[in-house]
TORKOL-4160 file (C-alpha; in steps of 0.2 Angstrom, whole numbers, padded with zeros to 4 digits, m for minus):
437
<pt num="1" X="0000" Y="0000" Z="0000"/>
<pt num="2" X="0008" Y="0017" Z="m0005"/>
<pt num="3" X="0010" Y="0030" Z="0008"/>
<pt num="4" X="m0005" Y="0042" Z="0009"/>
<pt num="5" X="m0001" Y="0059" Z="0001"/>
<pt num="6" X="m0012" Y="0074" Z="m0003"/>
<pt num="7" X="m0012" Y="0082" Z="m0020"/>
<pt num="8" X="m0019" Y="0080" Z="m0038"/>
<pt num="9" X="m0002" Y="0074" Z="m0045"/>
<pt num="10" X="0001" Y="0061" Z="m0031"/>
<pt num="11" X="m0016" Y="0053" Z="m0033"/>
<pt num="12" X="m0020" Y="0056" Z="m0052"/>
<pt num="13" X="m0024" Y="0037" Z="m0055"/>
<pt num="14" X="m0038" Y="0036" Z="m0042"/>
<pt num="15" X="m0044" Y="0054" Z="m0046"/>
<pt num="16" X="m0045" Y="0050" Z="m0065"/>
<pt num="17" X="m0055" Y="0033" Z="m0060"/>
<pt num="18" X="m0067" Y="0043" Z="m0050"/>
<pt num="19" X="m0069" Y="0056" Z="m0064"/>
<pt num="20" X="m0074" Y="0041" Z="m0075"/>
<pt num="21" X="m0086" Y="0034" Z="m0062"/>
<pt num="22" X="m0094" Y="0050" Z="m0060"/>
<pt num="23" X="m0097" Y="0051" Z="m0079"/>
<pt num="24" X="m0107" Y="0035" Z="m0077"/>
<pt num="25" X="m0117" Y="0043" Z="m0063"/>
<pt num="26" X="m0121" Y="0058" Z="m0074"/>
<pt num="27" X="m0125" Y="0047" Z="m0089"/>
<pt num="28" X="m0139" Y="0038" Z="m0078"/>
<pt num="29" X="m0148" Y="0054" Z="m0075"/>
<pt num="30" X="m0144" Y="0062" Z="m0092"/>
<pt num="31" X="m0155" Y="0049" Z="m0101"/>
<pt num="32" X="m0170" Y="0056" Z="m0093"/>
<pt num="33" X="m0167" Y="0075" Z="m0097"/>
<pt num="34" X="m0174" Y="0075" Z="m0115"/>
<pt num="35" X="m0186" Y="0061" Z="m0115"/>
<pt num="36" X="m0195" Y="0056" Z="m0099"/>
<pt num="37" X="m0208" Y="0071" Z="m0098"/>
<pt num="38" X="m0213" Y="0066" Z="m0116"/>
<pt num="39" X="m0215" Y="0048" Z="m0110"/>
<pt num="40" X="m0228" Y="0054" Z="m0098"/>
<pt num="41" X="m0238" Y="0062" Z="m0112"/>
<pt num="42" X="m0236" Y="0050" Z="m0126"/>
<pt num="43" X="m0235" Y="0033" Z="m0117"/>
<pt num="44" X="m0246" Y="0036" Z="m0102"/>
<pt num="45" X="m0257" Y="0050" Z="m0108"/>
<pt num="46" X="m0254" Y="0062" Z="m0093"/>
<pt num="47" X="m0259" Y="0080" Z="m0096"/>
<pt num="48" X="m0257" Y="0088" Z="m0079"/>
<pt num="49" X="m0239" Y="0096" Z="m0078"/>
<pt num="50" X="m0240" Y="0093" Z="m0059"/>
<pt num="51" X="m0243" Y="0075" Z="m0061"/>
<pt num="52" X="m0230" Y="0073" Z="m0074"/>
<pt num="53" X="m0217" Y="0081" Z="m0063"/>
<pt num="54" X="m0220" Y="0069" Z="m0049"/>
<pt num="55" X="m0205" Y="0059" Z="m0055"/>
<pt num="56" X="m0194" Y="0075" Z="m0051"/>
<pt num="57" X="m0202" Y="0077" Z="m0034"/>
<pt num="58" X="m0198" Y="0059" Z="m0029"/>
<pt num="59" X="m0181" Y="0060" Z="m0037"/>
<pt num="60" X="m0177" Y="0076" Z="m0028"/>
<pt num="61" X="m0184" Y="0072" Z="m0011"/>
<pt num="62" X="m0175" Y="0055" Z="m0011"/>
<pt num="63" X="m0159" Y="0062" Z="m0018"/>
<pt num="64" X="m0159" Y="0075" Z="m0005"/>
<pt num="65" X="m0160" Y="0063" Z="0009"/>
<pt num="66" X="m0147" Y="0051" Z="0001"/>
<pt num="67" X="m0135" Y="0066" Z="0001"/>
<pt num="68" X="m0137" Y="0068" Z="0019"/>
<pt num="69" X="m0135" Y="0050" Z="0023"/>
<pt num="70" X="m0120" Y="0049" Z="0011"/>
<pt num="71" X="m0111" Y="0062" Z="0021"/>
<pt num="72" X="m0114" Y="0054" Z="0038"/>
<pt num="73" X="m0111" Y="0036" Z="0032"/>
<pt num="74" X="m0095" Y="0041" Z="0023"/>
<pt num="75" X="m0087" Y="0048" Z="0039"/>
<pt num="76" X="m0093" Y="0032" Z="0048"/>
<pt num="77" X="m0091" Y="0017" Z="0037"/>
<pt num="78" X="m0079" Y="0024" Z="0023"/>
<pt num="79" X="m0082" Y="0031" Z="0006"/>
<pt num="80" X="m0080" Y="0016" Z="m0005"/>
<pt num="81" X="m0095" Y="0006" Z="0004"/>
<pt num="82" X="m0106" Y="0021" Z="0001"/>
<pt num="83" X="m0102" Y="0022" Z="m0017"/>
<pt num="84" X="m0105" Y="0004" Z="m0019"/>
<pt num="85" X="m0122" Y="0006" Z="m0011"/>
<pt num="86" X="m0126" Y="0020" Z="m0023"/>
<pt num="87" X="m0122" Y="0009" Z="m0038"/>
<pt num="88" X="m0132" Y="m0006" Z="m0032"/>
<pt num="89" X="m0148" Y="0006" Z="m0031"/>
<pt num="90" X="m0145" Y="0011" Z="m0050"/>
<pt num="91" X="m0145" Y="m0006" Z="m0058"/>
<pt num="92" X="m0164" Y="m0009" Z="m0058"/>
<pt num="93" X="m0168" Y="0009" Z="m0064"/>
<pt num="94" X="m0167" Y="0008" Z="m0083"/>
<pt num="95" X="m0176" Y="m0009" Z="m0083"/>
<pt num="96" X="m0191" Y="m0002" Z="m0073"/>
<pt num="97" X="m0193" Y="0013" Z="m0085"/>
<pt num="98" X="m0192" Y="0001" Z="m0100"/>
<pt num="99" X="m0205" Y="m0011" Z="m0093"/>
<pt num="100" X="m0216" Y="0001" Z="m0084"/>
<pt num="101" X="m0235" Y="m0003" Z="m0086"/>
<pt num="102" X="m0240" Y="0013" Z="m0077"/>
<pt num="103" X="m0232" Y="0030" Z="m0073"/>
<pt num="104" X="m0231" Y="0025" Z="m0055"/>
<pt num="105" X="m0217" Y="0013" Z="m0060"/>
<pt num="106" X="m0207" Y="0027" Z="m0067"/>
<pt num="107" X="m0209" Y="0037" Z="m0051"/>
<pt num="108" X="m0203" Y="0022" Z="m0041"/>
<pt num="109" X="m0188" Y="0020" Z="m0053"/>
<pt num="110" X="m0184" Y="0038" Z="m0049"/>
<pt num="111" X="m0184" Y="0035" Z="m0031"/>
<pt num="112" X="m0170" Y="0022" Z="m0034"/>
<pt num="113" X="m0161" Y="0035" Z="m0046"/>
<pt num="114" X="m0162" Y="0047" Z="m0032"/>
<pt num="115" X="m0153" Y="0035" Z="m0020"/>
<pt num="116" X="m0140" Y="0032" Z="m0034"/>
<pt num="117" X="m0137" Y="0050" Z="m0037"/>
<pt num="118" X="m0137" Y="0055" Z="m0019"/>
<pt num="119" X="m0125" Y="0041" Z="m0013"/>
<pt num="120" X="m0114" Y="0040" Z="m0028"/>
<pt num="121" X="m0112" Y="0058" Z="m0033"/>
<pt num="122" X="m0110" Y="0064" Z="m0016"/>
<pt num="123" X="m0097" Y="0051" Z="m0012"/>
<pt num="124" X="m0087" Y="0055" Z="m0028"/>
<pt num="125" X="m0086" Y="0073" Z="m0023"/>
<pt num="126" X="m0080" Y="0069" Z="m0005"/>
<pt num="127" X="m0067" Y="0057" Z="m0012"/>
<pt num="128" X="m0060" Y="0069" Z="m0024"/>
<pt num="129" X="m0059" Y="0083" Z="m0011"/>
<pt num="130" X="m0050" Y="0071" Z="0000"/>
<pt num="131" X="m0037" Y="0066" Z="m0013"/>
<pt num="132" X="m0032" Y="0084" Z="m0019"/>
<pt num="133" X="m0031" Y="0093" Z="m0002"/>
<pt num="134" X="m0035" Y="0111" Z="0000"/>
<pt num="135" X="m0025" Y="0120" Z="m0014"/>
<pt num="136" X="m0034" Y="0113" Z="m0029"/>
<pt num="137" X="m0052" Y="0111" Z="m0023"/>
<pt num="138" X="m0060" Y="0122" Z="m0036"/>
<pt num="139" X="m0051" Y="0113" Z="m0051"/>
<pt num="140" X="m0055" Y="0096" Z="m0043"/>
<pt num="141" X="m0074" Y="0101" Z="m0042"/>
<pt num="142" X="m0073" Y="0108" Z="m0060"/>
<pt num="143" X="m0066" Y="0091" Z="m0067"/>
<pt num="144" X="m0079" Y="0081" Z="m0056"/>
<pt num="145" X="m0094" Y="0091" Z="m0062"/>
<pt num="146" X="m0088" Y="0093" Z="m0080"/>
<pt num="147" X="m0087" Y="0074" Z="m0081"/>
<pt num="148" X="m0104" Y="0071" Z="m0073"/>
<pt num="149" X="m0114" Y="0084" Z="m0083"/>
<pt num="150" X="m0104" Y="0081" Z="m0099"/>
<pt num="151" X="m0109" Y="0063" Z="m0099"/>
<pt num="152" X="m0127" Y="0069" Z="m0094"/>
<pt num="153" X="m0127" Y="0080" Z="m0109"/>
<pt num="154" X="m0121" Y="0067" Z="m0121"/>
<pt num="155" X="m0133" Y="0054" Z="m0114"/>
<pt num="156" X="m0148" Y="0067" Z="m0116"/>
<pt num="157" X="m0143" Y="0070" Z="m0134"/>
<pt num="158" X="m0141" Y="0051" Z="m0137"/>
<pt num="159" X="m0158" Y="0048" Z="m0129"/>
<pt num="160" X="m0167" Y="0061" Z="m0139"/>
<pt num="161" X="m0159" Y="0054" Z="m0155"/>
<pt num="162" X="m0165" Y="0036" Z="m0151"/>
<pt num="163" X="m0182" Y="0043" Z="m0147"/>
<pt num="164" X="m0183" Y="0052" Z="m0163"/>
<pt num="165" X="m0177" Y="0038" Z="m0174"/>
<pt num="166" X="m0186" Y="0024" Z="m0164"/>
<pt num="167" X="m0198" Y="0028" Z="m0150"/>
<pt num="168" X="m0198" Y="0036" Z="m0133"/>
<pt num="169" X="m0196" Y="0018" Z="m0125"/>
<pt num="170" X="m0186" Y="0007" Z="m0124"/>
<pt num="171" X="m0171" Y="0012" Z="m0134"/>
<pt num="172" X="m0167" Y="0029" Z="m0125"/>
<pt num="173" X="m0165" Y="0020" Z="m0109"/>
<pt num="174" X="m0155" Y="0004" Z="m0114"/>
<pt num="175" X="m0138" Y="0013" Z="m0112"/>
<pt num="176" X="m0142" Y="0015" Z="m0093"/>
<pt num="177" X="m0140" Y="m0004" Z="m0091"/>
<pt num="178" X="m0122" Y="m0003" Z="m0097"/>
<pt num="179" X="m0119" Y="0013" Z="m0086"/>
<pt num="180" X="m0125" Y="0005" Z="m0070"/>
<pt num="181" X="m0116" Y="m0011" Z="m0073"/>
<pt num="182" X="m0099" Y="m0003" Z="m0077"/>
<pt num="183" X="m0100" Y="0009" Z="m0063"/>
<pt num="184" X="m0103" Y="m0005" Z="m0051"/>
<pt num="185" X="m0089" Y="m0015" Z="m0057"/>
<pt num="186" X="m0076" Y="m0001" Z="m0058"/>
<pt num="187" X="m0081" Y="0004" Z="m0040"/>
<pt num="188" X="m0080" Y="m0014" Z="m0033"/>
<pt num="189" X="m0063" Y="m0019" Z="m0041"/>
<pt num="190" X="m0053" Y="m0003" Z="m0043"/>
<pt num="191" X="m0059" Y="0011" Z="m0032"/>
<pt num="192" X="m0049" Y="0013" Z="m0016"/>
<pt num="193" X="m0056" Y="0022" Z="0000"/>
<pt num="194" X="m0050" Y="0040" Z="0003"/>
<pt num="195" X="m0054" Y="0041" Z="0022"/>
<pt num="196" X="m0036" Y="0041" Z="0026"/>
<pt num="197" X="m0033" Y="0056" Z="0015"/>
<pt num="198" X="m0046" Y="0066" Z="0025"/>
<pt num="199" X="m0038" Y="0060" Z="0042"/>
<pt num="200" X="m0021" Y="0066" Z="0036"/>
<pt num="201" X="m0027" Y="0083" Z="0031"/>
<pt num="202" X="m0036" Y="0084" Z="0048"/>
<pt num="203" X="m0019" Y="0079" Z="0057"/>
<pt num="204" X="m0010" Y="0092" Z="0047"/>
<pt num="205" X="m0019" Y="0107" Z="0055"/>
<pt num="206" X="m0024" Y="0099" Z="0072"/>
<pt num="207" X="m0016" Y="0106" Z="0087"/>
<pt num="208" X="m0007" Y="0121" Z="0081"/>
<pt num="209" X="m0023" Y="0128" Z="0074"/>
<pt num="210" X="m0030" Y="0129" Z="0092"/>
<pt num="211" X="m0047" Y="0122" Z="0085"/>
<pt num="212" X="m0054" Y="0105" Z="0089"/>
<pt num="213" X="m0057" Y="0094" Z="0074"/>
<pt num="214" X="m0070" Y="0083" Z="0082"/>
<pt num="215" X="m0087" Y="0083" Z="0072"/>
<pt num="216" X="m0101" Y="0093" Z="0080"/>
<pt num="217" X="m0117" Y="0083" Z="0085"/>
<pt num="218" X="m0128" Y="0080" Z="0070"/>
<pt num="219" X="m0141" Y="0093" Z="0075"/>
<pt num="220" X="m0128" Y="0106" Z="0079"/>
<pt num="221" X="m0120" Y="0103" Z="0062"/>
<pt num="222" X="m0136" Y="0103" Z="0053"/>
<pt num="223" X="m0140" Y="0120" Z="0060"/>
<pt num="224" X="m0123" Y="0127" Z="0057"/>
<pt num="225" X="m0123" Y="0122" Z="0038"/>
<pt num="226" X="m0141" Y="0127" Z="0036"/>
<pt num="227" X="m0144" Y="0143" Z="0046"/>
<pt num="228" X="m0131" Y="0150" Z="0058"/>
<pt num="229" X="m0114" Y="0150" Z="0048"/>
<pt num="230" X="m0116" Y="0164" Z="0035"/>
<pt num="231" X="m0104" Y="0155" Z="0023"/>
<pt num="232" X="m0111" Y="0138" Z="0024"/>
<pt num="233" X="m0129" Y="0143" Z="0024"/>
<pt num="234" X="m0127" Y="0156" Z="0010"/>
<pt num="235" X="m0120" Y="0141" Z="0000"/>
<pt num="236" X="m0134" Y="0130" Z="0005"/>
<pt num="237" X="m0148" Y="0142" Z="m0001"/>
<pt num="238" X="m0139" Y="0145" Z="m0017"/>
<pt num="239" X="m0138" Y="0127" Z="m0021"/>
<pt num="240" X="m0156" Y="0124" Z="m0017"/>
<pt num="241" X="m0161" Y="0138" Z="m0029"/>
<pt num="242" X="m0149" Y="0132" Z="m0042"/>
<pt num="243" X="m0157" Y="0115" Z="m0043"/>
<pt num="244" X="m0174" Y="0123" Z="m0042"/>
<pt num="245" X="m0171" Y="0131" Z="m0059"/>
<pt num="246" X="m0162" Y="0115" Z="m0065"/>
<pt num="247" X="m0178" Y="0105" Z="m0061"/>
<pt num="248" X="m0188" Y="0118" Z="m0071"/>
<pt num="249" X="m0176" Y="0115" Z="m0086"/>
<pt num="250" X="m0177" Y="0096" Z="m0084"/>
<pt num="251" X="m0195" Y="0093" Z="m0081"/>
<pt num="252" X="m0204" Y="0108" Z="m0089"/>
<pt num="253" X="m0193" Y="0114" Z="m0104"/>
<pt num="254" X="m0196" Y="0098" Z="m0115"/>
<pt num="255" X="m0215" Y="0101" Z="m0113"/>
<pt num="256" X="m0214" Y="0120" Z="m0116"/>
<pt num="257" X="m0203" Y="0117" Z="m0132"/>
<pt num="258" X="m0215" Y="0103" Z="m0138"/>
<pt num="259" X="m0230" Y="0114" Z="m0135"/>
<pt num="260" X="m0222" Y="0127" Z="m0146"/>
<pt num="261" X="m0221" Y="0115" Z="m0160"/>
<pt num="262" X="m0202" Y="0110" Z="m0160"/>
<pt num="263" X="m0198" Y="0093" Z="m0166"/>
<pt num="264" X="m0190" Y="0080" Z="m0155"/>
<pt num="265" X="m0173" Y="0082" Z="m0162"/>
<pt num="266" X="m0172" Y="0101" Z="m0158"/>
<pt num="267" X="m0179" Y="0098" Z="m0141"/>
<pt num="268" X="m0165" Y="0085" Z="m0138"/>
<pt num="269" X="m0152" Y="0098" Z="m0144"/>
<pt num="270" X="m0159" Y="0111" Z="m0132"/>
<pt num="271" X="m0159" Y="0098" Z="m0118"/>
<pt num="272" X="m0141" Y="0093" Z="m0121"/>
<pt num="273" X="m0134" Y="0111" Z="m0124"/>
<pt num="274" X="m0138" Y="0117" Z="m0107"/>
<pt num="275" X="m0129" Y="0104" Z="m0097"/>
<pt num="276" X="m0116" Y="0103" Z="m0111"/>
<pt num="277" X="m0110" Y="0121" Z="m0109"/>
<pt num="278" X="m0112" Y="0119" Z="m0090"/>
<pt num="279" X="m0100" Y="0104" Z="m0091"/>
<pt num="280" X="m0086" Y="0111" Z="m0102"/>
<pt num="281" X="m0086" Y="0128" Z="m0094"/>
<pt num="282" X="m0084" Y="0121" Z="m0077"/>
<pt num="283" X="m0066" Y="0116" Z="m0082"/>
<pt num="284" X="m0062" Y="0135" Z="m0082"/>
<pt num="285" X="m0074" Y="0141" Z="m0068"/>
<pt num="286" X="m0067" Y="0128" Z="m0056"/>
<pt num="287" X="m0049" Y="0133" Z="m0059"/>
<pt num="288" X="m0054" Y="0152" Z="m0059"/>
<pt num="289" X="m0062" Y="0150" Z="m0042"/>
<pt num="290" X="m0045" Y="0144" Z="m0035"/>
<pt num="291" X="m0038" Y="0161" Z="m0041"/>
<pt num="292" X="m0052" Y="0173" Z="m0041"/>
<pt num="293" X="m0062" Y="0167" Z="m0026"/>
<pt num="294" X="m0078" Y="0159" Z="m0023"/>
<pt num="295" X="m0091" Y="0173" Z="m0018"/>
<pt num="296" X="m0093" Y="0183" Z="m0033"/>
<pt num="297" X="m0092" Y="0168" Z="m0045"/>
<pt num="298" X="m0107" Y="0161" Z="m0036"/>
<pt num="299" X="m0117" Y="0178" Z="m0035"/>
<pt num="300" X="m0114" Y="0182" Z="m0053"/>
<pt num="301" X="m0118" Y="0164" Z="m0059"/>
<pt num="302" X="m0135" Y="0165" Z="m0050"/>
<pt num="303" X="m0138" Y="0182" Z="m0059"/>
<pt num="304" X="m0133" Y="0175" Z="m0076"/>
<pt num="305" X="m0145" Y="0160" Z="m0073"/>
<pt num="306" X="m0159" Y="0172" Z="m0069"/>
<pt num="307" X="m0156" Y="0182" Z="m0085"/>
<pt num="308" X="m0156" Y="0166" Z="m0095"/>
<pt num="309" X="m0173" Y="0160" Z="m0089"/>
<pt num="310" X="m0180" Y="0177" Z="m0092"/>
<pt num="311" X="m0173" Y="0177" Z="m0110"/>
<pt num="312" X="m0181" Y="0160" Z="m0113"/>
<pt num="313" X="m0198" Y="0166" Z="m0106"/>
<pt num="314" X="m0198" Y="0182" Z="m0116"/>
<pt num="315" X="m0193" Y="0174" Z="m0133"/>
<pt num="316" X="m0199" Y="0161" Z="m0145"/>
<pt num="317" X="m0191" Y="0149" Z="m0157"/>
<pt num="318" X="m0176" Y="0137" Z="m0158"/>
<pt num="319" X="m0163" Y="0151" Z="m0160"/>
<pt num="320" X="m0167" Y="0162" Z="m0145"/>
<pt num="321" X="m0170" Y="0147" Z="m0134"/>
<pt num="322" X="m0153" Y="0140" Z="m0139"/>
<pt num="323" X="m0145" Y="0156" Z="m0134"/>
<pt num="324" X="m0155" Y="0155" Z="m0117"/>
<pt num="325" X="m0149" Y="0137" Z="m0115"/>
<pt num="326" X="m0131" Y="0142" Z="m0118"/>
<pt num="327" X="m0132" Y="0157" Z="m0106"/>
<pt num="328" X="m0141" Y="0145" Z="m0093"/>
<pt num="329" X="m0127" Y="0133" Z="m0094"/>
<pt num="330" X="m0113" Y="0146" Z="m0092"/>
<pt num="331" X="m0122" Y="0153" Z="m0077"/>
<pt num="332" X="m0123" Y="0136" Z="m0069"/>
<pt num="333" X="m0105" Y="0133" Z="m0073"/>
<pt num="334" X="m0100" Y="0148" Z="m0063"/>
<pt num="335" X="m0110" Y="0142" Z="m0048"/>
<pt num="336" X="m0109" Y="0123" Z="m0047"/>
<pt num="337" X="m0091" Y="0118" Z="m0044"/>
<pt num="338" X="m0088" Y="0134" Z="m0034"/>
<pt num="339" X="m0102" Y="0130" Z="m0021"/>
<pt num="340" X="m0093" Y="0113" Z="m0018"/>
<pt num="341" X="m0076" Y="0121" Z="m0016"/>
<pt num="342" X="m0083" Y="0134" Z="m0004"/>
<pt num="343" X="m0090" Y="0120" Z="0007"/>
<pt num="344" X="m0073" Y="0112" Z="0006"/>
<pt num="345" X="m0065" Y="0128" Z="0012"/>
<pt num="346" X="m0077" Y="0131" Z="0026"/>
<pt num="347" X="m0079" Y="0114" Z="0033"/>
<pt num="348" X="m0066" Y="0105" Z="0044"/>
<pt num="349" X="m0059" Y="0090" Z="0036"/>
<pt num="350" X="m0065" Y="0079" Z="0050"/>
<pt num="351" X="m0083" Y="0084" Z="0047"/>
<pt num="352" X="m0082" Y="0089" Z="0029"/>
<pt num="353" X="m0091" Y="0074" Z="0022"/>
<pt num="354" X="m0106" Y="0077" Z="0033"/>
<pt num="355" X="m0106" Y="0096" Z="0029"/>
<pt num="356" X="m0106" Y="0092" Z="0010"/>
<pt num="357" X="m0120" Y="0079" Z="0013"/>
<pt num="358" X="m0131" Y="0093" Z="0022"/>
<pt num="359" X="m0127" Y="0106" Z="0008"/>
<pt num="360" X="m0132" Y="0093" Z="m0005"/>
<pt num="361" X="m0148" Y="0089" Z="0005"/>
<pt num="362" X="m0153" Y="0107" Z="0003"/>
<pt num="363" X="m0147" Y="0108" Z="m0015"/>
<pt num="364" X="m0156" Y="0093" Z="m0021"/>
<pt num="365" X="m0172" Y="0098" Z="m0012"/>
<pt num="366" X="m0173" Y="0111" Z="m0025"/>
<pt num="367" X="m0178" Y="0098" Z="m0038"/>
<pt num="368" X="m0194" Y="0094" Z="m0028"/>
<pt num="369" X="m0197" Y="0112" Z="m0024"/>
<pt num="370" X="m0195" Y="0117" Z="m0042"/>
<pt num="371" X="m0205" Y="0103" Z="m0048"/>
<pt num="372" X="m0220" Y="0107" Z="m0037"/>
<pt num="373" X="m0219" Y="0126" Z="m0039"/>
<pt num="374" X="m0216" Y="0126" Z="m0058"/>
<pt num="375" X="m0230" Y="0112" Z="m0060"/>
<pt num="376" X="m0243" Y="0122" Z="m0050"/>
<pt num="377" X="m0239" Y="0138" Z="m0059"/>
<pt num="378" X="m0239" Y="0131" Z="m0076"/>
<pt num="379" X="m0255" Y="0122" Z="m0073"/>
<pt num="380" X="m0264" Y="0137" Z="m0067"/>
<pt num="381" X="m0256" Y="0151" Z="m0077"/>
<pt num="382" X="m0245" Y="0143" Z="m0091"/>
<pt num="383" X="m0227" Y="0140" Z="m0095"/>
<pt num="384" X="m0221" Y="0158" Z="m0096"/>
<pt num="385" X="m0226" Y="0163" Z="m0078"/>
<pt num="386" X="m0218" Y="0148" Z="m0071"/>
<pt num="387" X="m0202" Y="0151" Z="m0080"/>
<pt num="388" X="m0202" Y="0170" Z="m0075"/>
<pt num="389" X="m0205" Y="0165" Z="m0057"/>
<pt num="390" X="m0191" Y="0153" Z="m0056"/>
<pt num="391" X="m0179" Y="0166" Z="m0064"/>
<pt num="392" X="m0184" Y="0180" Z="m0052"/>
<pt num="393" X="m0180" Y="0168" Z="m0037"/>
<pt num="394" X="m0163" Y="0163" Z="m0045"/>
<pt num="395" X="m0158" Y="0182" Z="m0046"/>
<pt num="396" X="m0164" Y="0185" Z="m0028"/>
<pt num="397" X="m0153" Y="0171" Z="m0022"/>
<pt num="398" X="m0138" Y="0179" Z="m0030"/>
<pt num="399" X="m0142" Y="0195" Z="m0020"/>
<pt num="400" X="m0142" Y="0185" Z="m0004"/>
<pt num="401" X="m0125" Y="0178" Z="m0008"/>
<pt num="402" X="m0118" Y="0195" Z="m0012"/>
<pt num="403" X="m0125" Y="0203" Z="0004"/>
<pt num="404" X="m0122" Y="0189" Z="0017"/>
<pt num="405" X="m0107" Y="0177" Z="0011"/>
<pt num="406" X="m0089" Y="0181" Z="0015"/>
<pt num="407" X="m0075" Y="0175" Z="0004"/>
<pt num="408" X="m0069" Y="0158" Z="0009"/>
<pt num="409" X="m0054" Y="0154" Z="m0003"/>
<pt num="410" X="m0037" Y="0155" Z="0004"/>
<pt num="411" X="m0021" Y="0155" Z="m0007"/>
<pt num="412" X="m0014" Y="0142" Z="0005"/>
<pt num="413" X="m0021" Y="0132" Z="0019"/>
<pt num="414" X="m0017" Y="0139" Z="0036"/>
<pt num="415" X="m0005" Y="0125" Z="0040"/>
<pt num="416" X="0005" Y="0128" Z="0024"/>
<pt num="417" X="0010" Y="0146" Z="0028"/>
<pt num="418" X="0025" Y="0142" Z="0039"/>
<pt num="419" X="0018" Y="0152" Z="0054"/>
<pt num="420" X="0020" Y="0148" Z="0072"/>
<pt num="421" X="0006" Y="0141" Z="0083"/>
<pt num="422" X="0000" Y="0158" Z="0088"/>
<pt num="423" X="0000" Y="0166" Z="0070"/>
<pt num="424" X="m0007" Y="0150" Z="0063"/>
<pt num="425" X="m0022" Y="0151" Z="0075"/>
<pt num="426" X="m0025" Y="0169" Z="0070"/>
<pt num="427" X="m0024" Y="0165" Z="0052"/>
<pt num="428" X="m0036" Y="0150" Z="0054"/>
<pt num="429" X="m0049" Y="0161" Z="0063"/>
<pt num="430" X="m0049" Y="0172" Z="0047"/>
<pt num="431" X="m0050" Y="0157" Z="0035"/>
<pt num="432" X="m0065" Y="0148" Z="0029"/>
<pt num="433" X="m0067" Y="0137" Z="0044"/>
<pt num="434" X="m0072" Y="0152" Z="0055"/>
<pt num="435" X="m0076" Y="0166" Z="0043"/>
<pt num="436" X="m0094" Y="0161" Z="0042"/>
<pt num="437" X="m0098" Y="0161" Z="0060"/>
């Protein structure tokens, strides 16, 4: 067993493997983005947008809970075991959708998909943060999210193409069988646990920081991440609102575009361009957050997303909507890896996995909130008022970040600055671990 070291270069093989594993996680959910709402209309005859979006409610609520469980379990039983549990939940999902005799089967399949996404994606995030240490968190999260959402974009495009050339079932969901089996086998035989890397990072700043590393009680930590710590709670609300508008794009946009008369091929392109731009751009935005800081990338990203949704609501036709999808993807790319990097900055290594789990609980609750809110407004007032409402809430979330959050990025971790115990403790209190108090 090689010695435990922190850093991207020292751990590049395992990091690259985890990037590939997360690509399969993203591919699982990407298969649904362009096709599943249309399955509800065409195969099951559902007309109510609220009823159609029930699959997103089940997915979002279960994924939120699985995120929280993943963080706590990863700190207790190790990262690899949680990742394996996530893949075991994924295996039945595509088969349930393919064989579904009623929409309730699809909703149930999305319960399992929520477990898969919550356990597997959360754990992949934690493991990459463990491996790279404090200096390259933004880059690591950019690579992680680019792999997941890039695979999701390609899967959405492929699913739309298969639906256009064949039918909305079963062909678009067959790749999911391969994704789930490959993810399970790679994790079982090749992924190594990274808990020792987190312990090493914790030891490097224990003692001379003057701050205990023991994890707070579950209730106290939940309150801190959710409400009392200005950095952690600002990040949590931004994550929730970000996925509120992502749920709108996933669940309502295919129906909105189809109602306007777009063919399925163009709907698939729009469904793929948004996560595609999001994916590729994160390679730059994650790197940039390590140099420019987290706060203003998050705030500006929320404002760009809000503007993109208002553009989509105010225009009509494939060209303007393509521009809106590109803008929405760019705004999300500014936000997504930066939020995760900010959590990594502000949470102590000994309870970081749990903090990430709580953040992701709030973030993915946004799917359920967005599905319910958008569905109710769309049923009562139409698609455009639903999109405008979500866009306004997204812009408001950026204002909350601008007013409340403090910068969390440090050019180096406090224990790397060569200071004595007294100076290090002072620096630590000004760092992300304490700045949000």
